[in-house]
C-alpha positions as CSV (number, residue, x, y, z in Angstrom):
1,M,6.5,8.2,-27.5
2,K,4.5,11.3,-27.5
3,D,4.4,13.7,-24.6
4,A,1.1,13.1,-22.8
5,S,0.6,16.8,-22.3
6,N,0.3,17.2,-26.1
7,L,-2.5,14.7,-26.5
8,P,-5.8,16.5,-26.4
9,D,-7.9,13.4,-26.1
10,F,-6.1,12.2,-23.0
11,S,-8.2,12.2,-19.8
12,R,-6.2,10.9,-16.8
13,R,-9.5,10.6,-14.9
14,G,-11.2,8.8,-17.7
15,L,-8.3,6.4,-18.2
16,L,-8.1,5.5,-14.6
17,A,-11.9,5.0,-14.3
18,A,-11.9,2.7,-17.4
19,I,-9.0,0.6,-16.0
20,A,-10.6,0.4,-12.6
21,S,-14.0,-0.7,-13.9
22,A,-12.8,-3.2,-16.4
23,P,-13.2,-6.9,-15.6
24,A,-10.2,-8.9,-14.4
25,L,-8.6,-11.6,-16.6
26,T,-10.6,-14.9,-16.6
27,V,-9.0,-17.6,-14.4
28,A,-10.0,-20.8,-12.8
29,P,-12.4,-20.3,-9.9
30,A,-9.9,-21.6,-7.4
31,A,-7.4,-18.9,-8.4
32,A,-9.9,-16.1,-8.1
33,Q,-10.3,-16.3,-4.3
34,P,-7.9,-16.4,-1.4
35,A,-7.1,-19.9,-0.2
36,I,-9.6,-21.3,2.3
37,G,-8.3,-20.6,5.8
38,A,-6.0,-17.8,4.7
39,A,-7.1,-15.7,7.6
40,E,-6.6,-18.4,10.1
41,T,-3.2,-19.2,8.7
42,M,-2.3,-15.5,9.0
43,K,-3.5,-15.3,12.6
44,A,-1.4,-18.3,13.5
45,A,1.7,-16.8,11.8
46,L,1.2,-13.5,13.7
47,R,0.9,-15.4,17.0
48,A,4.0,-17.5,16.5
49,P,7.2,-16.5,18.2
50,G,9.9,-14.9,16.1
51,G,9.8,-11.2,16.6
52,T,8.4,-8.4,14.3
53,K,5.9,-9.6,11.7
54,L,4.7,-7.9,8.5
55,A,1.2,-8.8,7.3
56,I,0.1,-7.9,3.7
57,L,-3.5,-6.5,4.0
58,G,-3.8,-5.4,0.4
59,S,-1.3,-6.1,-2.5
60,G,-3.0,-4.6,-5.6
61,G,-2.1,-1.4,-7.3
62,G,-4.7,1.1,-8.6
63,P,-8.3,1.9,-7.6
64,G,-9.8,-1.4,-8.9
65,P,-12.4,-2.9,-6.5
66,G,-13.7,-6.4,-6.6
67,R,-10.5,-8.3,-7.4
68,M,-8.6,-10.9,-5.5
69,R,-6.0,-8.4,-4.4
70,K,-7.3,-5.5,-2.3
71,M,-5.9,-2.0,-2.5
72,T,-2.6,-1.3,-0.8
73,S,-2.3,-1.7,3.0
74,H,0.0,-3.4,5.4
75,V,0.4,-3.9,9.2
76,M,3.6,-4.5,11.2
77,L,3.3,-6.1,14.6
78,S,6.1,-5.8,17.1
79,N,5.9,-6.7,20.8
80,G,2.1,-6.6,20.6
81,V,2.1,-3.1,19.0
82,A,0.6,-2.5,15.6
83,Y,1.7,0.0,12.9
84,V,-0.4,0.3,9.7
85,L,1.0,1.6,6.5
86,D,-1.5,2.9,3.9
87,C,-5.2,2.5,4.0
88,G,-6.5,1.4,0.6
89,L,-10.1,0.1,0.2
90,G,-10.5,-3.0,2.4
91,V,-8.0,-2.2,5.1
92,T,-10.5,-2.3,8.0
93,D,-11.8,-5.8,7.2
94,S,-8.3,-7.1,6.5
95,F,-6.9,-5.6,9.7
96,A,-9.8,-7.3,11.6
97,Q,-9.0,-10.6,10.0
98,T,-5.5,-10.5,11.4
99,G,-6.9,-11.0,14.9
100,I,-4.9,-7.9,16.1
101,A,-6.9,-5.9,18.6
102,F,-7.7,-2.4,17.5
103,S,-6.5,-1.3,20.9
104,A,-3.0,-2.5,19.8
105,L,-2.8,0.1,17.0
106,N,-0.1,2.7,17.6
107,S,0.3,4.6,14.4
108,I,-0.9,4.9,10.8
109,F,1.4,6.0,8.0
110,I,0.3,7.2,4.6
111,T,2.7,7.2,1.6
112,H,0.8,9.6,-0.6
113,H,-2.7,10.9,-1.4
114,H,-4.0,8.5,-4.1
115,P,-7.2,6.7,-3.3
116,D,-5.7,3.2,-3.4
117,H,-3.5,4.3,-0.5
118,N,-5.8,6.6,1.6
119,I,-9.5,6.1,0.7
120,E,-10.2,4.1,3.8
121,Y,-8.1,6.1,6.3
122,G,-11.1,7.9,7.7
123,P,-13.4,4.9,8.0
124,F,-10.6,2.9,9.6
125,L,-10.4,5.5,12.3
126,V,-14.1,5.6,13.0
127,V,-14.6,1.8,13.0
128,G,-11.4,1.4,15.0
129,W,-12.7,3.8,17.6
130,V,-15.8,1.8,18.1
131,Q,-13.7,-1.4,18.3
132,G,-11.5,0.0,21.1
133,M,-8.8,2.0,19.3
134,K,-6.9,4.2,21.8
135,P,-7.2,8.0,21.5
136,S,-3.4,8.2,21.5
137,V,-3.2,6.8,17.9
138,R,-1.1,9.0,15.7
139,A,-1.1,9.4,11.9
140,Y,1.8,10.5,9.7
141,G,1.9,11.4,6.0
142,P,2.2,14.1,3.4
143,P,0.3,17.4,3.7
144,P,-2.6,18.1,3.9
145,L,-3.1,15.0,6.1
146,K,-4.1,17.1,9.1
147,D,-6.7,19.0,7.2
148,M,-8.0,15.8,5.7
149,T,-8.3,14.2,9.1
150,E,-10.1,17.2,10.6
151,G,-12.4,17.4,7.6
152,F,-13.4,13.8,7.7
153,L,-14.1,13.8,11.4
154,R,-16.1,17.0,11.0
155,A,-18.1,15.4,8.2
156,Y,-18.8,12.4,10.3
157,K,-19.4,14.2,13.6
158,T,-23.1,13.3,13.5
159,T,-22.4,9.6,13.1
160,I,-19.7,9.7,15.7
161,D,-22.0,11.5,18.2
162,F,-24.8,9.1,17.7
163,W,-22.5,6.1,18.3
164,A,-21.0,7.8,21.3
165,E,-24.5,8.3,22.8
166,D,-25.6,4.8,21.9
167,F,-22.5,3.1,23.3
168,K,-21.8,5.5,26.2
169,M,-18.4,6.3,24.8
170,K,-16.3,9.4,24.6
171,P,-16.6,10.7,21.0
172,L,-13.8,10.2,18.6
173,G,-11.8,13.5,18.6
174,M,-9.0,14.8,16.5
175,I,-5.9,12.5,16.6
176,E,-2.3,13.7,16.6
177,V,-1.1,14.1,13.0
178,G,2.5,14.6,11.8
179,E,2.9,16.0,8.3
180,I,6.0,15.0,6.4
181,S,7.3,17.3,3.6
182,A,11.0,16.4,3.5
183,A,13.3,13.5,4.0
184,G,14.3,12.7,7.6
185,P,13.2,11.2,10.9
186,V,9.4,10.7,11.3
187,M,8.9,9.2,14.8
188,Q,10.5,6.9,17.4
189,D,9.1,4.9,20.3
190,A,10.2,1.9,22.3
191,N,9.8,-0.5,19.4
192,V,10.7,1.3,16.2
193,K,12.5,4.3,14.6
194,V,10.8,5.5,11.4
195,S,12.4,7.6,8.7
196,A,11.2,8.7,5.3
197,I,12.4,10.0,1.9
198,L,10.7,11.7,-1.0
199,V,10.0,9.6,-4.0
200,D,9.1,10.4,-7.6
201,H,5.4,9.9,-8.4
202,P,4.2,12.8,-10.5
203,P,2.1,14.8,-10.2
204,V,1.7,13.8,-6.5
205,K,4.0,15.8,-4.3
206,P,5.2,15.0,-1.8
207,A,5.1,11.2,-2.0
208,L,7.0,9.1,0.5
209,A,9.0,5.9,1.1
210,Y,9.4,4.7,4.7
211,R,12.0,2.8,6.6
212,F,11.0,1.1,9.9
213,D,13.9,0.1,12.1
214,F,12.6,-2.3,14.7
215,Q,14.9,-3.8,17.3
216,D,15.1,-7.1,15.5
217,R,14.3,-6.2,11.9
218,A,14.4,-3.4,9.3
219,I,11.4,-3.1,6.9
220,V,11.3,-0.6,4.0
221,F,8.4,0.4,1.8
222,S,9.1,2.1,-1.5
223,G,5.6,3.6,-1.8
224,D,4.6,4.4,-5.4
225,T,7.6,5.7,-7.4
226,A,9.5,5.6,-10.6
227,P,12.9,3.8,-10.3
228,L,14.9,5.7,-7.8
229,E,18.4,5.2,-6.4
230,A,17.3,6.9,-3.2
231,V,15.1,3.9,-2.4
232,A,18.1,1.6,-2.7
233,R,20.0,3.9,-0.3
234,L,17.1,4.0,2.1
235,A,16.8,0.2,2.0
236,K,20.6,-0.4,2.4
237,G,21.1,-3.5,4.6
238,A,17.4,-3.9,5.4
239,D,15.9,-7.3,6.1
240,V,12.8,-6.7,4.0
241,L,12.1,-4.3,1.1
242,V,8.4,-4.0,0.0
243,H,8.6,-2.5,-3.5
244,E,5.9,-1.6,-5.9
245,A,6.1,-3.6,-9.1
246,M,4.9,-3.0,-12.7
247,D,4.7,-5.7,-15.4
248,V,5.0,-3.4,-18.4
249,P,4.0,-6.0,-21.1
250,A,0.9,-6.9,-19.0
251,V,-0.1,-3.3,-18.6
252,E,0.4,-2.7,-22.3
253,G,-1.7,-5.8,-23.2
254,Y,-4.4,-4.9,-20.8
255,V,-4.7,-1.3,-22.1
256,R,-4.8,-2.5,-25.7
257,S,-7.6,-5.0,-24.8
258,L,-9.7,-2.0,-23.6
259,M,-9.1,0.3,-26.5
260,A,-11.8,-1.1,-28.8
261,A,-14.5,-0.6,-26.2
262,R,-13.3,2.6,-24.6
263,S,-11.7,5.8,-25.9
264,L,-8.2,5.2,-24.4
265,N,-5.1,6.9,-25.6
266,F,-2.4,4.2,-25.4
267,D,0.6,6.4,-25.6
268,A,-0.7,8.8,-23.0
269,F,-1.5,6.1,-20.5
270,M,1.8,4.3,-20.9
271,A,3.7,7.6,-20.6
272,H,1.9,8.1,-17.3
273,M,2.7,4.6,-16.1
274,K,6.4,4.8,-17.0
275,A,6.8,8.2,-15.3
276,D,5.2,7.0,-12.1
277,H,6.0,3.4,-11.5
278,T,8.8,0.9,-11.4
279,P,9.2,-1.9,-14.0
280,L,10.1,-5.4,-12.6
281,E,13.6,-5.3,-13.9
282,D,14.4,-2.1,-12.1
283,V,12.9,-3.5,-8.9
284,G,15.4,-6.3,-9.0
285,R,18.3,-3.9,-9.6
286,I,17.3,-1.6,-6.7
287,A,16.9,-4.6,-4.3
288,A,20.3,-5.9,-5.4
289,E,22.0,-2.5,-4.8
290,A,20.3,-2.2,-1.4
291,G,21.6,-5.7,-0.4
292,V,18.3,-6.6,1.3
293,K,17.6,-10.2,2.4
294,T,14.0,-10.4,1.2
295,L,12.2,-8.5,-1.5
296,V,8.4,-8.4,-1.5
297,L,6.7,-7.5,-4.7
298,S,3.5,-5.6,-3.9
299,H,1.2,-2.9,-5.2
300,L,1.2,-5.1,-8.3
301,T,0.3,-3.4,-11.5
302,P,-1.8,-4.4,-13.3
303,A,-3.7,-6.0,-10.3
304,L,-5.1,-8.7,-12.5
305,D,-6.0,-12.1,-11.1
306,G,-4.5,-14.2,-13.9
307,I,-0.8,-13.3,-13.7
308,S,1.3,-16.1,-12.3
309,D,3.8,-15.6,-9.5
310,E,6.6,-16.7,-11.8
311,T,5.7,-14.0,-14.3
312,W,6.2,-11.4,-11.6
313,R,9.3,-13.1,-10.2
314,A,11.4,-13.9,-13.3
315,P,12.4,-10.4,-14.4
316,V,13.3,-9.5,-10.9
317,A,15.5,-12.6,-10.4
318,K,17.8,-11.5,-13.2
319,S,19.4,-9.0,-10.8
320,F,18.3,-9.9,-7.3
321,K,19.4,-13.2,-5.9
322,G,17.8,-13.1,-2.5
323,E,14.4,-14.3,-1.4
324,I,11.6,-12.9,-3.7
325,I,8.0,-13.0,-2.4
326,V,5.1,-12.1,-4.6
327,A,2.7,-10.5,-2.2
328,R,-0.7,-12.0,-1.6
329,D,-3.4,-10.6,0.7
330,L,-3.5,-12.1,4.2
331,T,0.1,-13.4,4.1
332,V,2.8,-12.8,6.7
333,V,6.4,-12.1,6.0
């Protein structure tokens, strides 16, 4: 395979735009929409006894709007306290569909600064504020998260001030932001201890994986990364590992299907994907090494509506013999 840097017709921006704007695979209408009542089922699962819950708010990888799978986001609920990880497009609506009050939100964690992980971070704060979010909410993520937060709130100061006047509210001010540039502890409160490591997602640096050690359950998120032994170490003995997953043949087929209509460089795009993401077989190996109880395949790439759960699951099951869940939006683990 050629080095992408030596391909003059390669445009990373153009490739991503083409992939994002392309139509999804054609499937039966019933498969193209979440099951009827999915939000109510999710609410019931979150209300049920049983300790810490993880709700998938968005399970798709990449900046592709309009598909069944929204962009990456999750919420963990423990003892009535909510922790959001990543804020892809759709996170605000999906969070509202959980039935969790915005006043229950404690912290927001960002894995890295790609739009399918952070594009709705600012809007989530503003809408959350109007909906009762407490000013003590904190955010954690790679630099320059503090500057990004300040810049967004400054850009929306007029909107915020109008709403504050209309609703007789205290204006949304700068929240506490913790920037993470190295592996180590992130935060700790009465419910959870959070730690992070650096992962391999070039050219994005730093990019993070997180471990959440609740009193009753440990949940680990790989973030976006090439196969990495450090993720297996971070997830050692965890109850749940949420790992990004790439179906390489599906990505190759999808890119080839676009080449006739768009000026895509196949070798360059696949070089990028293989340097930045984890094939399904490697996900299974990492989960097996970690010894986790449950593996959740999420940030599914390509985020097409017509790929069956079994297609995602089978390559992983060659190595990992525990429970495998193919993430769907509005499901609870």
